[in-house]
Structure formats: C-alpha cells, structure tokens
C-alpha positions in Angstrom: -22.5 12.9 4.4 -23.2 11.5 1.0 -21.6 9.1 -1.5 -19.1 6.5 -0.3 -18.2 8.4 2.9 -20.8 6.7 5.1 -19.7 3.3 3.9 -16.0 4.1 4.6 -16.9 5.7 8.0 -18.7 2.5 9.1 -15.8 0.4 8.0 -13.3 2.6 9.9 -15.5 2.6 13.0 -16.0 -1.2 12.8 -12.3 -1.9 12.3 -11.3 0.3 15.3 -14.0 -1.3 17.4 -12.6 -4.8 16.6 -9.1 -3.6 17.4 -10.3 -2.4 20.8 -12.1 -5.8 21.4 -8.7 -7.5 20.7 -6.9 -5.3 23.3 -5.3 -3.0 20.6 -5.3 0.8 20.6 -7.8 1.9 17.9 -5.9 5.2 17.4 -2.9 3.2 16.3 -4.8 2.2 13.1 -4.6 4.9 10.4 -6.8 5.0 7.4 -5.7 6.8 4.2 -7.7 7.9 1.2 -6.3 7.3 -2.2 -6.9 10.5 -4.1 -6.4 11.7 -7.6 -7.4 15.3 -8.0 -8.3 17.7 -10.9 -8.5 21.3 -9.8 -8.3 24.8 -11.2 -9.0 28.4 -10.4 -12.5 28.3 -11.8 -15.3 25.7 -12.3 -14.9 26.2 -16.1 -11.1 25.5 -15.9 -11.8 22.4 -13.8 -14.5 21.2 -16.3 -12.1 21.6 -19.2 -9.4 19.5 -17.4 -11.9 16.9 -16.4 -13.4 16.6 -19.9 -9.8 16.2 -21.2 -9.2 13.5 -18.6 -12.4 11.6 -19.5 -11.3 11.6 -23.2 -8.2 9.6 -22.2 -10.1 6.8 -20.4 -9.4 3.5 -22.2 -12.7 1.7 -21.4 -11.5 -1.6 -22.8 -8.5 -1.6 -20.5 -10.6 -0.5 -17.5 -13.2 -3.2 -18.3 -10.4 -5.8 -18.4 -9.1 -4.7 -15.0 -12.7 -4.6 -13.6 -13.4 -8.1 -15.1 -10.3 -9.5 -13.3 -11.4 -8.1 -10.0 -15.0 -9.2 -10.3 -14.4 -12.6 -12.0 -16.9 -11.6 -14.7 -16.3 -10.6 -18.3 -17.7 -7.0 -18.3 -16.8 -6.7 -22.0 -20.1 -8.5 -22.8 -22.2 -5.6 -21.5 -23.2 -2.3 -22.9 -21.5 0.5 -21.1 -24.7 2.5 -20.7 -27.1 -0.2 -19.6 -28.1 -0.2 -16.0 -26.1 -2.7 -14.0 -27.7 -5.6 -12.1 -26.2 -7.6 -9.3 -24.4 -10.7 -10.5 -23.2 -13.4 -8.1 -19.5 -14.3 -8.5 -16.9 -16.0 -6.4 -14.6 -12.9 -6.7 -14.9 -9.4 -5.2 -18.6 -9.5 -4.1 -18.5 -6.1 -2.4 -17.5 -4.2 -5.6 -21.0 -3.3 -6.7 -22.3 -3.2 -3.1 -19.7 -0.5 -2.4 -21.1 1.6 -5.2 -24.8 0.9 -4.7 -24.4 1.3 -0.9 -22.9 4.7 -1.4 -26.0 5.9 -3.3 -28.8 3.3 -3.4 -31.1 5.7 -5.1 -28.9 5.9 -8.2 -29.1 3.4 -11.1 -25.4 2.6 -12.0 -24.1 1.9 -15.5 -20.9 0.2 -16.4 -19.6 3.6 -17.6 -20.4 5.1 -14.2 -18.6 2.2 -12.5 -15.5 2.7 -14.7 -15.4 6.5 -14.1 -16.0 5.9 -10.4 -13.1 3.4 -10.2 -10.8 6.2 -11.4 -11.2 7.8 -8.0 -10.8 11.4 -9.3 -11.9 14.2 -7.1 -12.8 17.2 -9.2 -13.3 20.9 -8.1 -11.9 24.2 -7.2 -9.4 24.3 -4.3 -12.2 25.4 -1.9 -14.5 22.6 -3.1 -11.8 20.0 -2.8 -10.9 21.3 0.7 -14.6 20.8 1.6 -14.4 17.2 0.3 -11.2 16.4 2.2 -12.8 17.9 5.3 -15.8 15.6 4.9 -13.4 12.6 4.5 -11.7 13.6 7.7 -15.1 13.8 9.4 -15.7 10.2 8.1 -12.6 9.1 10.1 -9.9 9.2 7.4 -6.5 10.2 8.8 -4.8 11.4 5.6 -4.5 10.8 1.9 -2.1 9.3 -0.6 -2.1 11.7 -3.5 -1.8 10.2 -7.0 -1.6 12.1 -10.2 -3.9 12.5 -13.2 -1.2 14.5 -15.0 2.4 14.9 -13.9 3.6 17.2 -12.5 0.4 19.1 -13.0 -1.7 17.2 -10.5 0.8 17.7 -7.7 1.5 21.3 -8.5 -2.2 22.1 -8.7 -2.8 20.5 -5.3 0.2 22.1 -3.6 -0.5 25.6 -5.1 -4.3 25.5 -4.9 -5.7 23.1 -2.3 -3.0 23.0 0.4 -3.2 26.7 1.2 -7.0 26.5 1.6 -6.5 23.4 3.9 -3.8 25.2 5.9 -6.1 28.2 6.3 -8.8 25.8 7.7 -6.3 24.1 10.0 -6.6 20.8 8.1 -2.9 20.8 6.9 0.3 21.7 8.6 1.8 25.1 7.8 4.6 24.7 5.2 8.1 24.2 6.4 11.0 24.8 4.0 13.0 21.8 5.1 10.2 19.3 5.5 9.3 16.6 3.0 5.7 15.9 1.9 6.1 12.3 2.8 
C-alpha cells in the first residue's frame, strides 16, 4: 500500500480501537473516501481529460483556500520550490499528511495544490484497483464528486461501476434503486 492509504488505514484502525475502548461497536463507524475521478477508455483519453482539468486549476484561488486552512500566506512562495515544514497554530497535520504518505518525495506547493484536488485518474480497471486498495485500507465507501458534470458521474457509472461489480466490490445494479 502506497501514498496516503497507510496513513488513512492507521487513522481508521486507531479510531475503531478507541471506539472499542469506550464500549462502542467499531463496526458502527463508517469511513468514506471523498473521490473525484477522471476516467476514459484508454490511458491517452484519460491523459487528455486530466491535462484539460489541470489547465482549469486556479492556483491563486487554491492558494487562498490552503492559506486559510494552514494559517500561513502561501502566496509568498514559489509554486515549484520544495516545501519546508512551517510551524503554525492552524492545521498542523496538513503537510504531515502529504509527507507521511510519501516521505521520500520532495513536495512543492504546486504538488500540494494538485494533491488537494483529490482527483483519481485512470482507466476503469485502474480506478477499480485503486478503490479496491482503499477498501483494503479500511474505507467503507466513497462520496463521489464531479470534475465535470454530468461527465464525471456518467464516466464512473458506465466505466468503473461495471468493473467493480464484476470484482464483487459493488452491488449489482437494480432498476428501482437509488445510488444514494
């Protein structure tokens, strides 16, 4: 398991352990992944969609959001310079979450902004692999958000869901059922 999955898995396990210690049933706690996806039939199609998405990122707006979360004006830094840990009274775990996910990587502010977008990118098979890894990390389900609408939802339903159903990771479709 690579990336943020070990960090999330530890958090889920620790939270469920604390619930058990307090006399609660750990299985009553459910953890959901917030997921935005970009998918297509081929890696080339996925790459085109992802590149188009990256062109739409408003770094100034994202930096303002990040600055608010961290209590630090990120607008003063170059987007491509390596990030160093800065002590603030705000969200201290923000950089730790990224560096803990891959401590061998030197993160830049641009990487952080892209990472905050939370986009999963790949063919339906590759995304099903990713969701399977998240399930293995202890995640119970996902809240699907859109990159484009209705494209993101259509792409997911038509591409990823059938692969997940085939693997037993998603319920077979039911005409009258909702996706909620």
